[in-house]
N, C-alpha and C positions, 0 to 999 in steps of 0.2 A: 057605712061606718060613721060618718060625720053628719048624718042627716039632721041633727038638731040645729046645726049652724046654717045649713044650706037649703033653705026653702025657696030661694030665688032661682029663676031659670036663665038669668043672664050669664051666658057661657064664659066670657073672660073673667068675670068676678068669681064665679064658682071655681074655675081652674086656678086662679090666683089663691083662693082660700085653701084649696087642696095642696098647692105648692108650699104655702106658708106652714101648713100642718106637717108636711113632710120635712121641711127645713127645721122646724122645731124638734122633730123626732131625731134628726141627725145630731142636734146639739145636746141631746140627752146624755150622750157619751163624751161630750167635750169637756176637757179639763180646763176650767176657767180660772184655776188657781185662786179660788176664793172671790173672784170678781163677779159682780152681778152683771147681767146682760139686759138689754132691751131690744125689742123687735118692732120695727116700724111697718107701716102699711100705707099705701097710697092715700093721701089726705086731699080732699077737694073742698075748698072754701065754699061757704053758702052763697056767695055772690059770683062764683066762677062762671065765666061765659066762654070757655074754650079759647082763651087768649094766651095764657102762659102756664106751661108745665115746667116746673123746676126739677132738675135731676141733680141731686147732690151725692156726695161720696157715701157717707154713712151718717146716721143721726147723731147729733151731739147731745140731744136731750129728748126723752120720750116720757110721758106722764107716769108710766109704770115700769118698774124693772123686776127682775126675778133671778133667782139663783138656779144653777143646774139641778141642785137638790130639790128645789121647789118644782121645777119642771118635771123631774122624775116622779115626785110624789103626787102632784095634781094632774099631770098628763098634759100633752100638747093641746088638746082641744080646749080644756079649761083655761090654760094660759093664753091661748090665742083669743078666745072669746072675751075674757075679762081684762086682759092687759094689752092687747094689740088692737083687735077689730073694733071693740066698743069705742075706744078713744078716737080712732081714725074716722069713724062714721058720725059719732055724736059729740065729740069734743070732750074736754075735761070737765067743764062746768057750764057749758052753754050749747047752743044749737050749732055753732060753727066749730068744726074740728081744728081750725087754725087760730082760734081765739087766743090760745096760749101764747102765740107769737107777740101779739100786742099787749097781752096781760103782763108778760115778762119783760117788756120793753122799758128800759130806763130804771130809775130809782123808784121802785114801787113796793109798797107793803104787801101786795097780792102774792109775791113770791113765797111768802110764808104759807099761804093756803095751798100752793102747789108743792111745798116741801122741797124747794130748790133755791140755789143762789144763782142759777143760770140767768144771765141778762142778755136777751136777744139783741139789744141795742149795741152791745160791744162785740157781738159775734160777727165776723166779717161776712159770712154767708148771708145772714138775715139783713145786714146793712146794705149789701149789694142788691139783694132781691128787692128791698123797699125802694131803692133808688131807681132801679129798672122799672118797677111797677108805676112809680110816680112820673118818671120822665116819659114813658110810653103812653101815659094817660089811661092806663088800664083801670086805675082807681083815682078818684079825686079826693077821697077822704083819708087824710093822714092818720087817723086813729083806727081805721078799719081796713087798711090796705091788704092785709094778709088774707082776708076772706075772698079776695079776687083771684087767687092763684090755686093751682094744684101742685103738690110736691110729692116726690118719691125719692128713693135712695137706691144707689147701685148695690150696696150691701145692706141687707135688711136687718141683720143682727149685729149689734155693736156692744162694746163695753159701756156700762151706764156711767162710768166716771169720766167720760169725755176723751179718753185716750183712743188713738186709732188702733184698729185691729192688727194683730200680727198676721203673717202670711198664712199660717195654718188655718185660722178661722175664716180668712177670706177665700182660700181654696176650697174649704169645706162647703161653702155656700154658693160658690160662683155659678155653677150650672143652674141651680134653682133660681138664683137672682136674675140671671140672664133671661131665662124663660119668663119670669114674672114681669120684667121690664118690657119685654116684647108684648105681652098681653096687656099691660097697663097702657102702653102707647097705642094699642089697637082700639 
């Protein structure tokens, strides 16, 4: 059914892709009360050497968001391919999918290109991750440190406005996310 996305034979990634599509299918009936959603995928920095995988609660920002209406109109495969998978593998505007972390760090004009006011420098999660990466010596480059990690989230679908999810949407995706996390860690 989803052959156009899955040409690879890498079992865990293929299973994760199918789980993501099933998860998006579940959210087709979700009442988001007008809130847009975003869906994250395991992102691996281009300089990652199996040293640090960060597991966060749910994404505070993702390059593309979508409404439930858009999900119903375009379908889960199109939303997954264009708004989730592409950015996690190729990045927003570079070869490193985690380049957005350093692009959005501090007072920078580049946030306009991303269409966001999200500042990773004042986000406690990203500030903590940078400190850990630098203190452990995983990366020596202060400007490109995010490319040395991999990051995933316990909950894959979140509100795009940065609010935490209510119980209903967390419960809706829990089993899929648990299974995806297990595969990501393998």
